[in-house]
C-alpha positions as CSV (number, residue, x, y, z in Angstrom):
1,M,-60.8,1.0,-22.4
2,Q,-59.1,2.5,-19.4
3,A,-55.2,2.8,-19.7
4,R,-53.1,1.0,-17.1
5,Y,-50.1,2.8,-15.7
6,S,-46.9,1.1,-14.2
7,P,-45.8,2.3,-10.7
8,W,-43.3,5.1,-10.8
9,W,-40.5,2.9,-9.5
10,M,-40.9,0.1,-12.1
11,P,-38.4,1.5,-14.7
12,T,-35.7,1.7,-12.0
13,V,-36.2,-1.9,-11.0
14,I,-36.1,-3.1,-14.6
15,A,-32.8,-1.3,-15.2
16,L,-31.2,-2.8,-12.0
17,L,-32.3,-6.3,-13.0
18,S,-30.8,-5.8,-16.4
19,L,-27.5,-4.7,-15.0
20,C,-27.4,-7.7,-12.6
21,C,-28.0,-10.1,-15.5
22,V,-25.1,-8.5,-17.5
23,A,-22.7,-8.7,-14.5
24,L,-23.7,-12.4,-13.9
25,F,-23.1,-13.3,-17.5
26,A,-19.7,-11.5,-17.5
27,A,-18.6,-13.4,-14.4
28,L,-19.5,-16.7,-15.9
29,V,-17.6,-16.0,-19.0
30,L,-14.5,-14.8,-17.1
31,D,-14.6,-17.8,-14.8
32,R,-14.7,-20.2,-17.8
33,A,-11.8,-18.5,-19.4
34,A,-9.6,-18.4,-16.3
35,P,-6.8,-21.1,-16.1
36,S,-7.4,-23.8,-13.5
37,A,-4.9,-24.6,-10.8
38,S,-4.0,-27.8,-12.6
39,S,-3.1,-25.8,-15.7
40,G,-0.6,-23.6,-13.9
41,G,-2.9,-20.8,-12.8
42,S,-3.5,-19.7,-9.2
43,A,-6.8,-19.3,-7.4
44,S,-5.4,-16.7,-5.0
45,R,-5.3,-13.0,-5.9
46,G,-1.8,-11.7,-6.4
47,A,-0.1,-15.1,-6.7
48,P,2.9,-15.0,-9.0
49,Q,2.5,-16.3,-12.6
50,N,5.2,-18.2,-14.5
51,V,7.1,-19.3,-11.5
52,I,10.7,-20.4,-12.2
53,T,12.2,-23.1,-10.0
54,W,16.0,-23.7,-9.7
55,D,17.9,-26.4,-7.9
56,L,21.0,-25.3,-6.0
57,V,23.5,-28.0,-4.9
58,T,26.2,-27.4,-2.3
59,S,29.4,-28.9,-0.9
60,W,28.2,-28.7,2.7
61,P,25.7,-30.6,4.8
62,K,22.2,-29.2,4.7
63,K,22.0,-26.0,6.9
64,F,25.5,-26.5,8.2
65,P,26.4,-23.4,10.4
66,G,27.8,-20.6,8.3
67,L,28.7,-22.4,5.1
68,G,25.5,-24.2,4.7
69,L,23.3,-21.4,5.8
70,G,24.6,-19.1,3.1
71,P,22.7,-20.7,0.3
72,E,19.6,-21.1,2.4
73,N,19.7,-17.3,3.1
74,F,20.2,-16.7,-0.6
75,A,17.1,-18.7,-1.4
76,V,15.0,-16.8,1.1
77,M,16.2,-13.5,-0.2
78,V,15.5,-14.4,-3.9
79,E,12.0,-15.6,-3.2
80,E,11.1,-12.5,-1.2
81,M,12.6,-10.0,-3.6
82,S,11.1,-11.7,-6.6
83,E,7.7,-12.0,-4.8
84,G,7.8,-15.8,-5.4
85,R,8.6,-15.6,-9.1
86,L,12.0,-17.4,-8.6
87,I,12.2,-20.3,-6.2
88,V,15.6,-21.8,-5.3
89,N,15.5,-25.3,-3.8
90,V,18.8,-25.9,-1.8
91,H,20.2,-29.4,-1.6
92,G,23.0,-30.4,0.8
93,A,26.0,-32.4,-0.1
94,N,25.2,-36.0,-1.3
95,T,21.5,-35.2,-1.8
96,I,21.8,-34.8,-5.6
97,V,25.6,-34.7,-6.1
98,P,28.6,-35.5,-3.9
99,P,30.4,-32.5,-2.2
100,L,33.0,-32.2,-4.9
101,G,30.6,-32.8,-7.8
102,V,29.0,-29.3,-7.7
103,F,31.1,-27.8,-10.5
104,D,30.3,-30.5,-13.0
105,A,26.6,-30.6,-12.1
106,V,26.1,-26.9,-12.7
107,S,28.4,-26.8,-15.7
108,S,26.4,-29.6,-17.5
109,G,23.1,-28.0,-16.7
110,S,21.8,-30.9,-14.6
111,V,21.1,-28.2,-11.9
112,E,21.0,-24.5,-12.3
113,M,23.2,-23.4,-9.4
114,G,25.8,-24.4,-6.9
115,H,27.6,-23.2,-3.7
116,S,31.1,-24.3,-3.1
117,A,34.7,-23.1,-3.1
118,A,36.8,-22.5,-6.2
119,Y,39.9,-24.1,-4.9
120,Y,38.2,-27.5,-5.1
121,W,38.5,-27.3,-8.9
122,K,42.3,-26.9,-9.0
123,G,42.5,-30.1,-11.1
124,K,40.3,-28.5,-13.8
125,I,41.6,-24.9,-13.6
126,A,45.0,-24.4,-12.1
127,A,44.3,-20.8,-11.3
128,A,41.0,-21.5,-9.5
129,P,42.4,-21.3,-5.9
130,F,43.0,-17.6,-6.3
131,F,39.3,-17.1,-6.2
132,T,39.0,-18.8,-2.9
133,S,42.2,-18.1,-1.1
134,V,45.9,-18.8,-1.5
135,P,48.8,-19.0,1.0
136,F,49.9,-15.6,2.2
137,G,47.4,-13.9,0.0
138,M,44.6,-11.4,0.6
139,N,42.4,-11.2,3.6
140,A,38.6,-10.9,3.2
141,L,38.6,-7.1,3.0
142,E,41.3,-7.1,0.3
143,Y,39.6,-9.9,-1.5
144,N,36.2,-8.2,-1.7
145,S,37.8,-5.0,-2.9
146,W,39.7,-6.9,-5.6
147,M,36.5,-8.7,-6.7
148,Y,34.2,-5.7,-6.9
149,Y,36.5,-2.8,-7.7
150,G,39.8,-4.3,-8.8
151,G,38.8,-6.4,-11.8
152,G,38.9,-9.7,-10.0
153,L,35.3,-10.6,-10.7
154,E,35.6,-9.9,-14.4
155,L,38.8,-12.1,-14.5
156,W,37.0,-14.9,-12.6
157,R,34.1,-14.9,-15.1
158,E,36.5,-15.0,-18.0
159,I,38.1,-18.2,-16.8
160,Y,34.8,-19.9,-15.9
161,A,33.1,-19.0,-19.2
162,P,34.4,-22.0,-21.1
163,Y,32.7,-24.2,-18.5
164,N,29.3,-22.6,-19.1
165,L,29.4,-21.0,-15.6
166,I,28.9,-17.5,-14.1
167,P,30.6,-17.2,-10.7
168,F,29.6,-14.8,-7.9
169,P,31.4,-14.3,-4.5
170,G,29.2,-16.3,-2.1
171,G,30.5,-15.6,1.4
172,N,33.8,-15.4,3.4
173,T,34.8,-16.9,6.7
174,G,37.6,-14.4,7.3
175,V,41.1,-15.5,8.1
176,Q,41.0,-19.1,9.3
177,M,42.8,-21.0,12.0
178,G,45.9,-23.1,11.1
179,G,44.2,-26.4,12.1
180,W,43.8,-29.1,14.6
181,F,46.8,-31.3,15.2
182,N,47.5,-34.5,17.2
183,V,51.2,-33.8,16.9
184,E,53.0,-30.9,18.5
185,I,54.6,-28.5,15.9
186,N,57.9,-27.1,17.2
187,S,59.9,-27.0,14.0
188,I,59.7,-27.8,10.3
189,E,60.9,-31.3,11.1
190,D,57.5,-32.0,12.8
191,I,55.8,-31.5,9.4
192,K,57.6,-34.3,7.7
193,G,55.5,-37.4,7.3
194,L,52.4,-35.7,8.7
195,K,49.1,-36.5,7.0
196,M,46.8,-33.4,6.9
197,R,43.6,-32.5,5.3
198,I,44.4,-29.3,3.5
199,P,43.1,-28.5,0.0
200,G,44.2,-26.0,-2.7
201,L,47.6,-24.5,-3.0
202,G,48.0,-24.8,0.7
203,G,48.0,-28.5,0.3
204,E,50.8,-28.3,-2.3
205,V,52.9,-26.1,0.1
206,F,52.3,-28.6,2.9
207,T,53.4,-31.5,0.6
208,R,56.5,-29.5,-0.5
209,A,57.4,-29.1,3.1
210,G,57.5,-32.8,3.7
211,G,53.9,-33.6,4.8
212,T,51.1,-35.4,3.0
213,A,48.1,-33.3,2.0
214,V,44.8,-35.0,1.4
215,N,41.4,-33.5,0.4
216,I,38.5,-34.9,2.4
217,P,35.0,-33.3,2.4
218,G,34.1,-31.6,5.6
219,A,31.5,-34.1,6.7
220,E,34.2,-36.8,6.9
221,L,36.8,-35.0,8.8
222,Y,35.9,-35.8,12.4
223,N,36.0,-39.6,11.7
224,A,39.2,-39.3,9.7
225,L,41.0,-37.5,12.5
226,Q,39.5,-39.7,15.2
227,T,40.6,-42.9,13.5
228,G,44.1,-41.8,12.5
229,V,43.5,-41.6,8.8
230,I,44.9,-38.1,9.1
231,D,47.1,-36.6,11.8
232,A,45.8,-33.0,11.4
233,T,43.1,-31.1,9.7
234,E,42.2,-27.5,8.9
235,W,38.6,-26.7,8.5
236,V,37.5,-23.1,9.1
237,G,37.7,-21.5,12.5
238,P,36.2,-21.5,16.0
239,Y,32.6,-21.2,14.9
240,N,32.5,-24.3,12.7
241,D,35.2,-26.2,14.6
242,L,33.3,-26.0,17.8
243,A,30.2,-27.2,16.1
244,I,32.0,-30.3,14.7
245,G,33.7,-31.0,18.0
246,F,37.3,-31.3,17.0
247,Y,38.3,-30.3,20.5
248,Q,37.2,-33.8,21.6
249,I,39.7,-35.6,19.4
250,A,42.7,-33.3,18.8
251,D,45.4,-32.1,21.2
252,Y,46.4,-28.8,19.7
253,Y,44.7,-25.9,17.9
254,Y,47.2,-23.8,15.8
255,Y,47.0,-20.4,14.3
256,P,47.2,-18.4,12.0
257,G,45.6,-19.7,8.9
258,W,48.5,-18.9,6.6
259,H,47.0,-21.2,3.9
260,E,43.6,-19.4,3.8
261,P,43.9,-15.8,5.0
262,G,40.6,-14.7,3.4
263,P,38.8,-17.7,2.0
264,A,35.8,-16.9,-0.2
265,L,33.0,-19.2,-1.2
266,E,31.3,-19.1,-4.6
267,F,27.9,-19.2,-6.1
268,I,28.1,-20.6,-9.6
269,V,25.2,-20.4,-12.0
270,N,24.7,-22.2,-15.3
271,Q,25.0,-19.7,-18.1
272,E,21.9,-20.8,-20.0
273,A,19.8,-20.8,-16.9
274,F,20.9,-17.3,-16.0
275,D,20.4,-16.0,-19.6
276,A,16.9,-17.4,-19.6
277,L,15.9,-15.2,-16.6
278,P,14.2,-11.9,-17.1
279,E,16.5,-9.0,-16.5
280,D,14.9,-8.1,-13.1
281,L,15.4,-11.6,-11.8
282,Q,19.0,-11.6,-13.0
283,K,19.6,-8.5,-10.9
284,I,17.9,-10.1,-7.9
285,V,20.3,-13.1,-8.1
286,E,23.2,-10.8,-8.3
287,T,22.0,-8.7,-5.4
288,A,21.2,-11.6,-3.1
289,A,24.6,-13.2,-3.8
290,R,26.3,-10.0,-2.8
291,A,24.2,-9.7,0.3
292,V,25.1,-13.2,1.4
293,N,28.8,-12.6,0.6
294,Q,28.9,-9.8,3.2
295,D,26.4,-11.3,5.7
296,M,28.4,-14.5,6.0
297,L,31.6,-12.6,6.8
298,D,29.8,-10.6,9.5
299,E,28.3,-13.8,11.0
300,Y,31.7,-15.6,11.2
301,Q,33.3,-12.7,12.9
302,A,30.6,-12.5,15.6
303,R,30.2,-16.3,16.1
304,S,33.9,-17.1,16.1
305,N,34.5,-14.5,18.9
306,N,32.2,-16.4,21.2
307,A,33.3,-19.8,20.0
308,L,36.9,-19.1,20.7
309,T,36.1,-18.1,24.3
310,E,34.2,-21.3,24.8
311,L,36.9,-23.5,23.4
312,R,39.5,-21.9,25.6
313,E,37.5,-21.5,28.8
314,V,35.1,-24.4,28.8
315,Y,37.1,-27.1,27.0
316,A,40.6,-25.9,27.9
317,V,41.8,-26.2,24.3
318,D,45.6,-25.8,23.9
319,I,45.7,-22.9,21.4
320,R,49.2,-22.3,19.9
321,R,50.9,-20.1,17.3
322,F,52.9,-21.8,14.6
323,P,56.7,-21.3,15.0
324,D,58.2,-18.5,12.9
325,D,60.6,-20.9,11.1
326,V,57.7,-23.1,10.0
327,M,55.8,-20.0,8.6
328,E,58.9,-18.8,6.8
329,M,59.4,-22.2,5.2
330,F,55.8,-22.4,4.1
331,R,56.1,-18.9,2.6
332,R,59.2,-19.8,0.6
333,H,57.5,-22.9,-0.8
334,A,54.4,-21.0,-1.7
335,L,56.3,-18.4,-3.7
336,A,58.3,-21.1,-5.5
337,I,55.1,-22.9,-6.4
338,Y,53.5,-19.7,-7.8
339,E,56.5,-19.0,-10.0
340,E,56.7,-22.6,-11.2
341,Q,53.1,-22.8,-12.2
342,A,53.1,-19.4,-13.7
343,A,55.9,-20.5,-16.0
344,Q,54.0,-23.5,-17.1
345,D,50.4,-22.2,-17.4
346,P,49.7,-18.9,-19.2
347,L,46.2,-18.6,-17.6
348,F,47.6,-19.3,-14.1
349,N,50.3,-16.6,-14.8
350,K,47.6,-14.1,-15.8
351,V,45.6,-14.6,-12.7
352,Y,48.7,-14.8,-10.4
353,K,50.0,-11.5,-11.7
354,H,46.6,-9.8,-11.5
355,Y,46.1,-11.0,-8.0
356,F,49.4,-10.1,-6.5
357,D,49.7,-6.8,-8.3
358,F,46.4,-5.8,-6.5
359,L,47.7,-7.2,-3.2
360,A,50.9,-5.2,-3.4
361,R,48.9,-2.0,-3.6
362,A,46.4,-3.1,-1.0
363,R,49.2,-4.1,1.4
364,E,50.9,-0.7,1.1
365,Y,47.7,0.9,2.3
366,S,46.9,-1.8,4.9
367,E,50.3,-1.2,6.5
368,I,49.4,2.4,7.5
369,S,45.7,1.7,8.1
370,E,44.5,-1.7,9.4
371,K,47.8,-3.0,10.6
372,A,48.9,0.3,12.2
373,Y,45.6,0.5,14.0
374,F,45.7,-3.1,15.2
375,E,49.2,-2.5,16.6
376,L,48.1,0.8,18.2
377,R,45.0,-0.8,19.8
């Protein structure tokens, strides 16, 4: 019987078919084993796994210029730096909690993070205002140097630890304006009986001088001033004040912001939420917070320059300096309040001494550097 021979190329074809079958089988097995989109997996290559989502509540209206944009910028930075592994959802005031409910919400763990100002919590922690701003205290440059290189941040975290919170500096507006008034201030007598929105220790000084200090959230200030609920209000400075439109309802715009010479904002993070993050995400949170802290100060300086020009030249706002005797009276009351509270509260005394010891050293240098140059210029 004559032998039958296969074509020379047949073994190669058989081998290729075998390889195709193996590849097809492997693909089917891997596809069956891969998690579906509904079980938390992702169909797109490179999509992050184990995404962590946080809620961040603020004391400001959603995306309010400056103050409200700080947490929004933070959220964007965190998502980009983490490549989508940590998502921060920002909620404006009254969306989840009221403006002054941020501290309690983050402390309890009902949300992971907040953005506000420490002096709002004076009723809980008497020393808290030092971590925003206090009358005749540090400017923004001095405050940041105290925070990062003078031991201020460590002290801040120490006093927030019992509340299950980790604070981070979260922006600064720079020295503020003295406020909008519907009464002319020519002497200390004009302060008596005046109702003014002014929080923190500045409010205590104003009350000690004969006025009445009230604490009203920013979103309510325009209506309160317009309807006569208050006679005056401080808010921030030209950038925000122009946006709100105070020039439409107030007669006088006073400076300087003796009560808030370098007001810092805060990011606060729930301790358990922070501890649950991988170390690299913790570093990203810290880095983004520090970036926002500087960025906000830079923005306020630039925006307020232009806004002040517009207030003066377009709207003819009457911009005035507080009389010297009023400033001196406020200073004396502030120093008296510091000493009284330090004598009553050991924690207040600890922060007070730390803060003003650093300021004394900073002021000595500022006299021959920043101040000397300003006068020269």
